[in-house]
Each structure stands twice: as structure tokens, then as C-alpha cells.
FIZA-896365 format. One record per residue (C-alpha): residue number from 1; residue in one letter; x, y, z. Coordinates in nm, 2 decimals. Example, Ala and Ser with C-alpha at 12.3 -4.5 7.8 and 13.67 -1.06 7.14 Angstrom:
# residues 2
  seq  type       u       v       w
    1     A    1.23   -0.45    0.78
    2     S    1.37   -0.11    0.71
This chain:
# residues 39
  seq  type       u       v       w
    1     G   -0.06    0.50    1.90
    2     G   -0.10    0.45    1.54
    3     F   -0.34    0.36    1.26
    4     A   -0.38    0.05    1.04
    5     V   -0.48    0.15    0.69
    6     E   -0.57   -0.10    0.41
    7     S   -0.59    0.01    0.05
    8     V   -0.60   -0.12   -0.30
    9     V   -0.41    0.08   -0.56
   10     E   -0.31    0.04   -0.92
   11     K    0.00   -0.17   -0.97
   12     R    0.17    0.09   -1.18
   13     T    0.16    0.34   -0.89
   14     I    0.34    0.12   -0.64
   15     N    0.70    0.24   -0.73
   16     T    0.62    0.60   -0.64
   17     L    0.35    0.54   -0.38
   18     I    0.56    0.33   -0.13
   19     P    0.85    0.58   -0.12
   20     A    0.60    0.87   -0.08
   21     L    0.43    0.69    0.21
   22     K    0.77    0.63    0.38
   23     D    0.86    0.99    0.34
   24     A    0.53    1.08    0.51
   25     G    0.62    0.86    0.81
   26     A    0.46    0.53    0.72
   27     S    0.61    0.22    0.86
   28     D    0.56   -0.16    0.84
   29     L    0.42   -0.15    0.48
   30     L    0.29   -0.47    0.33
   31     E    0.24   -0.53   -0.05
   32     M    0.03   -0.82   -0.15
   33     P   -0.09   -0.91   -0.50
   34     I   -0.46   -0.97   -0.57
   35     S   -0.49   -1.30   -0.74
   36     K   -0.87   -1.31   -0.77
   37     I   -1.16   -1.08   -0.71
   38     V   -1.50   -1.24   -0.65
   39     A   -1.80   -1.01   -0.68
């Protein structure tokens, strides 16, 4: 079993965050840009 986690992070953190997640055992990572936020 596993978990699905969805998160929004600052763009400047991606270059260090993705390798850290992989080192912690994460797999099947998907990076998607946010083009519009409607509040």
C-alpha cells in the first residue's frame, strides 16, 4: 500500500525538494505549474 499526497510549494524550492523526496522513498512524482488561481 501507499499514499497519494498532493501539495503546493514555492517554485524556488523544487530543485531541492524533489531530490529530497526521492531520497526519502517517494516515487511517481508529478510536477505541474499553476497557471491561474481563482479565489
